[in-house]
Residue, then its C-alpha position, 0 to 999 in steps of 0.5 A: m788905327m791900330a792895324c796900321s799903326i800899333s803902339s806897344c809897351s816896354k813891359k809886359a805881363t807874362e802869359v800863363t798857357e794852361p787852362s785856369a782852374l776856375l774852369t773845372k766846374k761851370q760858373l755863369f755870369t750875372p748882371a752883378d758880375a756884368t756891374a762888377a767887372f765894369h767897375s773893376f775896369n774903372n778902378i784899375y785903369y780910369s783916370s779921375t783927373d784926366k776923365l780918360y783911361y791909362a793905357t796899362t795897369e801902371r797907370n802912367s800914361i793915357g790910352a791911344i786916342w782912338t781906344q778912348a771912343i771904344y771905352w766911351d761907348m763902353v760906358m755908355n752901354a753901361y749906363q744904359r743897362t744900369k741907369d746909374p747916375a754915376d755912369l751918366k756922370m761918367i758919360n759927360d766926364i769923359y767927353t770933357g776929358g776928350f776936350n781937354r786932351y784933343d784941343g776941343y775936338n778941332w778936327n783940323n789939328t793934324t798933330t792930335w789927329f793923324i788918320y781919319d779913322d780915329m776922328m770916325w770912332w769919336v764921331i759915332a761916340l759923339t753921336n751915341a752920347y748925343q742920343i743918350t743925353g740930348n746934349t747938341v753940343y756932342l751932335d755939332k762935333a760929331k756932324a763937324g767930324f763926319d764933314r772933316v773926314w768926308n771931305g778928306s778921305y772920300d775918293p769922288v773917283a773911284g769911290g770908298m774912304f782912304w784911312d789916312f792923310q796921305h791916300s795910301g789905302k782904302n781900309s775896313c776900319i774907315n769904310y765900314p765905321t763911316v757907313i755907321a757914323a753917317m746912319k747914326l747922324y741920319a737918324v738923328t737929324k733925318n738929313e738924307a744926305y748921310f743915308t746917301k753917302a753911307t749907301s754909297i760907301y757900303a756899296w763901295s765897301r761890298a764890292n771891294l772888301f767883302d767876300t760875299n761867298s764866305g762872309r770873309v772881310a779884308d783889312n785894306k784895299i791898296g791899289n787894286v788889291p784887297g789884303y786879307a788879315d782877319y781882325t774882329y773889329n772889321y767884322g763888327t763894324c762891317i755887321g753894324s753897317a749892314m745892320a744899320l741899313y738893314k734897320a732903315t730899309g727892310t732890305q733882306s740883303y743887308l741883313a744876309d751880309a751881316k749873318l754871313c760876316a757873323n758866321y765867319v766869326k763864329n765858325t772860322m776865327s773862333d776856335s774849336n769851342g767857339i772861342l773868339p781869337a785873343e788879338g792884342d799881343f800887347n798893342e792896341q789890337g787887345v780892344l777889337k773885340a770890344i767893337l765886335a762887341q758893339y755891333l754883334i748884339q744887334l743880330l740877337p733879335e734877328d737870331t731865332s736860334g739863339q746861336y749867337a747869344t749862346w756862343i758870346d755868352n760861351n766866351i763871356n763866361t770863360a773870361w770872366q772865370n779866368r778874371d784876375q781875382s785881385r784886381g777883377i780885371m780880365h784878359r784879351n785871351y779868354k782861354i787863359p788865367c788873366p796875368t797878375g803883372i802889367v795888363q793893357s787896358y786894351e786887353s782888358s776891355s772886350a770882355v767887360a763890353f761884351m758883359q754890358l751888352f749881352n745878357p746871361i742865358 
C-alpha cells in the first residue's frame, strides 16, 4: 500500500516544467489513441516472461505487488472496450503471472502478503476477472482472499478494518476497497453476508473517514484521530463503494456521497484548469489516479450535466498531448511533457487507465 509503504528507485527522469508546445493547438484523443496508449504501455512495461509489469522503463525489476492488480484491471477494461482476443489472453496470462510470483495466491503467506490492502486490491481484480471470463478458479481465489482479510483485519469491537497486520490504524485504502470487494462478491454469489459486511464497513467509513460537509476523505484513522491527506485513490474507492451500494439499494444518500466526493476532487484537488494532481514523486503513488478512473466512471450515467466527462476528457487530452512521442507513454504530471529518461510504470499508468474507460467527447 503506497501511503504507508512506498518503494522508491535510485534513478529518476528529469521532469520538464515548461508547458508542452503540443498544447498550443487543441488535439482530442480518439478510440484509436486509447488503443495506441494501451499498446505503448504494454510494449514498454509488460514482461511477457513474468506475465506482470516492470517497475520502470529500465525493465530490471517487477513492479509492486498491489499495483499489478491495478494494471490487471486496466487490461480488463481494455478488453471490455475492444473485445480484442489478445487482451483476453492477457487477462488469463496475468493471473498466471501472479500465481507464479505470489505463491499461488496463498493468502496465508505473510512474506508475500504483508499488509491487508495489498490482498484486497487482488480480491477485487480476481472478482472482475471472474465476471469477464467465467473462470471459477478466479472466484474461488477471490472468496478465499476476502475471508483471509476479513478474519485478520476486521475490528469486531469498534468496527472498521485495520490496514496492517499490527493493527496500527484503519485506513481508507482497506476500508473502502473492502466495501467494493464485498459488493462485487455479493453480486456474483448472492450471499447476503457480503452485503451485510459491505454496509457495515461503509457506515463505519462514513462516520470515521468522510467529511459529510465537504466530501473530503481522510487517509487513515489512528486511535481517535482521522489523518487527512488527499490521495486520489481514496476518493476513487469512496466513490466506488458508495456507487456499489447505490446500485444495489437505490438509496439516494449513497449517490449523494459519491457526487460530493467527486466534486471535492474536481473543485479542490484539481488545479484552476481542472487538471488532477501529479502524485507520485517517483514512487507508487503514480498509480493512484488509475484507481480514481476505475470508479469515477460509474458516476457518468448519473451526471446529466456532463461535467465529469468534460473534466476527465480535458485531463486525458492534456496527458496525451504531452506523451513521449518516441515511446508513446504518458506521465503522472499531465501538464508537462513526459520525461524522456527513466519513467516508472506507476507514473505512466493513470492516463492509460482513463483512456480505456472514458469516451472522447
